[in-house]
C-alpha positions, 0 to 999 in steps of 0.5 A: 499499499501506498500513499502522498502526504502533503505535509508542510515543507521541513527544512530540518529533518532527521535521517539514520546515519548508518545501516544497522539491525537490532533483535529483541525477543517478544512472547517467544518470537524473534523479531529483528529491526533492519534499517538503513538511510536511502535517496531513492525508492529504487535503493529502497526496494533493493534493500527489502529484497536483501532483508527477504531473499535473506530471511525467507522462511521468516513468517512476515518481514515487514517494509516501509520506507519513506524519502524526501523531506515533505515524504514524496514518497512513502510505502508500507505492508503489513506482509501478511499481519492484521491489517494496521497492525505492522507496517503503517504503526513503524510510518506513523512512528518515523513520521511522527519522528520526523526521520526521512530518507530511510527504510525499515524491514522488521523481520519476524519468526513466529514463536508461537504466541499470538500477540494480539493488535496492541501486543503487535502494534507494540511489538513492531513500533519497538523492534523498528525503534531499536533498529533506528536506535543502531543506526544512529538517529540523526538530524539534518539542519539547513544552516545559511553559509556566510563571510564576515570579514573584519579587522584583525582589531575586532577579532577579538568582539567578534569572538565573545559574540560567537562564542556566546551564541550557540547555534551559529558554528564557525567552519572556518577562519582564513587569517589574510590582511583582514580576517574572515569568518565561515560562519554557518548561521540559522536561515531564521536566524540570519538578520537578527545576527547581521544585525548584531554583528553591524553594531558590534563592529560599528559597520566595520563588517563584509557580510557575504551571504553565501548557500544554504547548507545542510549539517548533520548533528547526533538526534534522539527520538522522542518516543520510546520502546514500550517494553515486551507485547 
C-alpha cells in the first residue's frame, strides 16, 4: 500500500547515519529490525529484496520506507499481519519523529504465542525503534554559509559574541590582511545575527551570504520502546 503526504515543507529533518540491525524476543517471537539510509525508491526496494531473500523462511518481513523532507514517497506493507498492526505503525512512528530517507524492514519469526492487535503494534514499533537506535538517528539542519570579514582589531569582540551564540557554527577562519570568518547561521536567525555584528563592529564588517547547506548532528527519538508485548 502506498500513499502521498502533503505535510508542510520541512527544512530540518531526521534520518539515520548508517545501516544497522537490532534483534529482540517478544513472547517467544523473534523480531529483527533492519534499517538503512536511502535516497531513492530503487535503493529502498533493493534493500527490502535483500532482507526478504536473507530471511526467506521468516513468518513476516514487514517493509516500510519514506523519502524526502516532505515525504514525497512512502510505502508500507503488513506482509500478512492483521491490517494496520505492522507496517502502518512503523510508518506513523517515522513520520511522528520526523525521520525520512530511510528504509525499515522488521523480520518476525513466530514463536507460537499470539500477541493480539495492540501487542503487534507495540512489538513492530519497538523493533523498528531498536533498529533506528542502532543505525544512529541524526538531524540534518539547514544553515546559511556566510563570510564575515572584519579587521584584526575587532576579532576579539566578534569571537566573544560568537562564543555566546550556540546556534552559530564557525566553519573556518582565514587570516589575510583581514580576518574572514566562515559562519554557518540558521536562516531564521540570519538577519538578527547580521544586525548584531554590524552594531558590534560599528558597521566595519563585510557580510557576504552564501549557499544553504545541510549540517548533520546527533538526534534522539522523542518516543521510546514499549517493552515486551
